[in-house]
C-alpha positions in Angstrom: 43.5 -59.3 16.0 43.4 -56.5 18.3 46.6 -54.8 16.9 44.8 -54.9 13.5 41.6 -53.1 15.0 44.0 -50.6 16.6 45.8 -49.9 13.4 42.5 -49.5 11.5 40.9 -47.1 14.1 44.0 -44.8 14.4 44.1 -42.1 12.0 46.6 -42.0 9.1 49.1 -39.7 9.7 49.9 -39.4 6.1 46.2 -37.9 5.5 46.5 -35.3 7.9 49.7 -34.2 6.8 48.2 -34.0 2.9 45.1 -32.4 4.1 45.4 -28.5 3.5 44.9 -26.3 6.5 41.6 -24.1 6.5 42.1 -20.6 5.2 40.4 -17.5 6.7 38.5 -17.2 3.6 37.3 -21.0 4.0 36.4 -20.1 7.7 34.3 -17.0 6.6 32.5 -18.9 3.9 31.5 -21.7 6.6 30.2 -18.9 8.8 28.1 -17.4 6.0 26.7 -20.5 5.1 25.8 -21.2 8.8 24.3 -17.8 8.8 22.3 -18.0 5.6 20.9 -21.4 6.8 19.9 -19.8 10.2 18.3 -17.1 8.6 16.4 -19.7 6.2 15.2 -21.4 9.0 13.9 -18.3 10.9 12.3 -17.2 7.6 10.5 -20.5 6.8 7.4 -19.9 9.0 6.9 -16.5 7.1 7.7 -18.1 3.8 4.9 -20.7 4.7 2.3 -18.4 5.3 3.2 -16.1 2.3 2.9 -19.3 -0.1 -0.6 -20.4 1.9 -2.3 -17.1 2.4 -1.0 -15.3 -0.8 0.4 -17.3 -3.6 -2.1 -20.0 -3.5 -5.2 -18.0 -3.4 -3.7 -16.1 -6.4 -3.3 -19.3 -8.3 -6.8 -20.5 -7.3 -7.9 -17.0 -8.8 -6.3 -17.5 -11.8 -7.5 -20.8 -12.3 -11.1 -20.0 -11.6 -11.0 -17.0 -14.1 -10.4 -19.4 -16.9 -13.1 -21.8 -15.8 -16.3 -22.1 -18.2 -18.9 -24.8 -18.7 -17.0 -25.8 -21.7 -13.7 -26.1 -19.8 -10.7 -24.0 -19.9 -11.3 -20.8 -21.8 -10.6 -16.8 -21.7 -14.3 -16.2 -22.4 -14.8 -14.3 -19.1 -12.0 -11.8 -19.9 -13.4 -11.5 -23.5 -16.7 -10.7 -21.8 -15.4 -8.1 -19.4 -13.5 -6.3 -22.2 -16.6 -6.4 -24.5 -19.1 -4.9 -22.3 -19.0 -1.4 -21.7 -20.3 -1.3 -18.3 -16.8 -2.8 -16.9 -15.0 -0.1 -18.9 -17.2 2.5 -17.1 -16.6 0.8 -13.7 -12.8 0.4 -14.0 -12.4 4.1 -15.4 -14.6 5.4 -12.5 -12.7 3.2 -10.0 -9.3 4.7 -11.2 -10.8 8.5 -11.3 -12.0 8.0 -7.5 -9.0 6.3 -6.3 -6.5 8.9 -7.8 -8.8 11.8 -6.7 -8.8 10.4 -3.1 -5.0 9.9 -3.3 -4.2 13.3 -4.5 -6.5 15.0 -2.0 -5.2 12.9 0.9 -1.6 13.6 0.3 -2.6 17.3 -0.4 -4.4 17.5 3.0 -2.3 15.4 4.8 1.0 17.0 4.1 0.5 20.3 6.0 -0.3 18.1 8.9 2.8 15.8 8.4 5.0 18.8 8.2 3.7 20.3 11.2 4.1 17.4 13.4 7.7 17.0 12.3 8.5 20.6 13.2 6.6 20.6 16.1 8.2 19.3 19.6 7.0 17.6 22.5 3.2 18.0 23.3 2.1 19.5 20.2 3.6 17.0 18.1 2.3 14.0 20.2 -1.2 15.7 20.1 -1.1 15.9 16.3 -0.3 11.9 16.1 -2.8 11.1 18.6 -5.3 12.9 16.6 -4.4 10.9 13.3 -4.0 7.8 14.9 -7.3 7.9 17.2 -9.7 7.1 14.5 -8.2 3.6 14.2 -9.4 3.0 17.8 -12.9 2.7 16.5 -14.6 0.2 14.3 -14.2 0.9 10.5 -17.8 0.3 9.8 -19.0 2.2 13.1 -17.0 5.2 11.4 -18.8 4.6 8.0 -22.2 4.5 9.4 -21.6 7.7 11.3 -20.8 9.6 8.1 -24.0 8.1 6.9 -25.9 9.7 9.7 -23.9 12.7 8.9 -24.9 13.0 5.5 -28.6 11.9 5.8 -31.1 14.3 4.5 -32.1 15.1 8.2 -28.5 14.8 9.5 -26.4 17.7 11.4 -24.3 18.5 8.2 -27.1 19.0 5.7 -28.9 20.9 8.1 -25.8 23.0 8.7 -25.2 23.6 4.9 -28.8 24.5 4.5 -28.9 27.0 7.4 -25.7 28.6 6.0 -27.3 28.5 2.2 -24.6 26.6 0.8 -27.1 24.0 -0.3 -30.6 23.5 -1.0 -32.9 21.3 0.7 -33.2 19.4 -2.3 -29.6 18.8 -2.4 -28.5 15.2 -1.8 -25.3 14.6 0.0 -25.8 10.7 0.0 -25.7 7.8 -2.6 -23.4 9.7 -5.1 -19.9 9.9 -6.2 -19.3 13.1 -3.6 -20.4 10.9 -0.6 -18.1 8.0 -1.6 -15.2 10.6 -2.3 -15.5 12.5 1.1 -15.7 9.2 3.1 -12.7 7.6 1.4 -10.6 10.6 1.9 -11.6 10.5 5.5 -10.4 6.7 5.9 -7.5 7.1 3.9 -6.0 10.4 5.2 -4.0 8.7 8.2 -2.4 6.4 5.6 -1.0 9.5 3.7 -0.2 11.4 6.9 2.0 9.0 8.6 4.8 8.0 5.7 4.9 11.9 4.9 5.7 12.3 8.8 8.1 9.6 8.9 10.1 11.0 5.9 10.0 14.6 6.9 11.0 13.7 10.9 14.3 12.2 9.3 15.1 15.0 7.0 17.9 17.4 7.9 16.2 20.9 8.0 19.7 22.4 7.8 19.7 21.9 4.3 17.0 24.3 3.7 18.6 27.0 5.5 21.9 26.1 3.9 20.1 26.8 0.4 18.5 30.0 1.6 22.2 31.0 2.4 22.8 30.4 -0.9 20.3 32.5 -2.4 17.5 30.4 -2.7 13.9 31.5 -2.0 11.9 29.9 0.8 9.7 28.2 -2.1 12.4 27.3 -4.3 14.2 25.6 -1.1 11.1 23.9 -0.2 10.5 22.5 -3.8 14.1 21.8 -4.8 15.5 20.5 -1.4 12.7 19.3 0.8 10.4 17.6 -1.6 13.1 15.5 -3.2 14.4 14.8 0.3 11.0 13.3 1.5 10.2 11.6 -1.8 10.1 8.1 -0.5 7.6 9.2 1.9 5.5 10.9 -0.9 5.7 7.5 -3.0 4.8 5.4 0.1 2.0 7.7 1.0 0.6 7.5 -2.9 0.7 3.7 -2.8 -0.7 3.2 0.8 -3.8 5.3 -0.4 -4.2 4.6 -4.1 -4.2 0.6 -3.7 -6.5 0.1 -1.0 -8.9 2.7 -2.7 -8.9 0.5 -5.9 -10.4 -2.4 -4.0 -12.7 -0.3 -1.9 -16.0 -2.1 -1.6 -17.8 -1.4 1.6 -17.8 2.6 1.5 -19.5 2.6 -2.1 -21.8 0.2 -1.0 -23.0 2.1 2.1 -22.8 5.7 1.0 -22.7 5.3 -2.8 -25.4 4.8 -5.1 -25.9 2.9 -8.5 -23.8 5.7 -10.4 -20.8 5.4 -8.0 -20.4 1.6 -8.1 -16.7 0.6 -8.1 -15.0 -2.4 -9.2 -15.3 -4.1 -5.7 -19.0 -4.0 -6.0 -19.1 -5.6 -9.4 -17.0 -8.3 -7.8 -19.4 -8.9 -5.0 -22.2 -8.7 -7.2 -21.0 -11.5 -9.2 -20.0 -13.7 -6.3 -22.9 -13.2 -3.8 -26.0 -12.3 -6.2 -25.1 -14.1 -9.4 -23.0 -16.7 -7.9 -20.8 -16.3 -11.1 -17.5 -17.1 -9.6 -15.2 -17.5 -12.8 -16.6 -14.2 -13.9 -15.8 -12.6 -10.6 -12.5 -14.0 -10.4 -11.6 -12.7 -13.9 -12.5 -9.0 -12.3 -10.4 -9.9 -9.6 -7.5 -10.7 -11.8 -7.8 -7.7 -13.7 -8.0 -5.5 -10.5 -4.8 -7.5 -9.0 -3.0 -6.4 -12.2 -4.0 -3.0 -11.8 -2.7 -2.9 -8.1 0.5 -4.4 -9.3 1.4 -1.9 -12.2 1.9 1.1 -10.0 4.0 -0.8 -7.5 6.2 -2.6 -10.2 6.6 1.0 -11.9 7.6 3.0 -8.6 9.8 0.1 -7.6 11.7 0.1 -11.2 12.1 3.7 -10.8 13.7 3.4 -7.4 16.0 1.1 -8.8 17.2 3.4 -11.5 18.0 5.9 -9.0 21.7 7.1 -8.8 23.4 6.6 -5.1 23.6 10.3 -5.0 19.9 10.8 -5.3 19.4 8.0 -2.4 21.8 9.9 -0.3 20.0 13.1 -0.8 16.8 11.5 0.1 18.3 10.4 3.5 19.4 14.1 4.1 23.1 13.4 3.6 
């Protein structure tokens, strides 16, 4: 019996002979599977957070937007499209957001360019001045602007003294105040991506273009701007998307004529207690945010490798 047990426990030499040897491709594939498994395990907490904090709220939002007293219906969306006040609010939201984005990029571009060209102390000083507002509470900064724009505030008194406005001119509770404060808050988000792209740009390409006969403006337009296109697109998204959902700034320094879609959502949620209607507005705003992101991502994927290398300064 012991001999039979030993015979069963010993491996069959014929099976080992018929088993094919492991090739280098099999070993590489096994290592890749192990690496993929390890990466998946490392990404699991992040994936769980994305599902819990992003996917599930969006699903709940979509579910609430089709809820009515009669059951599931698109009545909330139909009401939004039928009432002109929402069309006007969406139009004003896009108008303000687009103006804030353009002004932030135009004002932030020279600052980012200067920071990328300077060295040492001056470059660090510019970056510190850009980042410094983040050390203060967002609400404190907004209320500080409200004090400055107040009829008895320092800015208003200075403008009256310089005869740039009359004592009856209102700097608060209008679209101008919303635009001004939003540009102030979003300006760092336009500067930093442009600075990051400009810092990596090889400025010798501009000198080479000048040596080939290009003027300074043409070299700047045809070489430098395409080279930092990624930074410009990133700055556009980082300013435009948060501006679409802005709520606090129009609520504090704006007025009835400068309400954005975020204010309407807050009114339907906290004042009217109409969560399905607020969810419908939020769903449309989410689509408005996704459209520019998907468009820019699609355009980026259609770029040729040559364009990608040029953006990296190669």
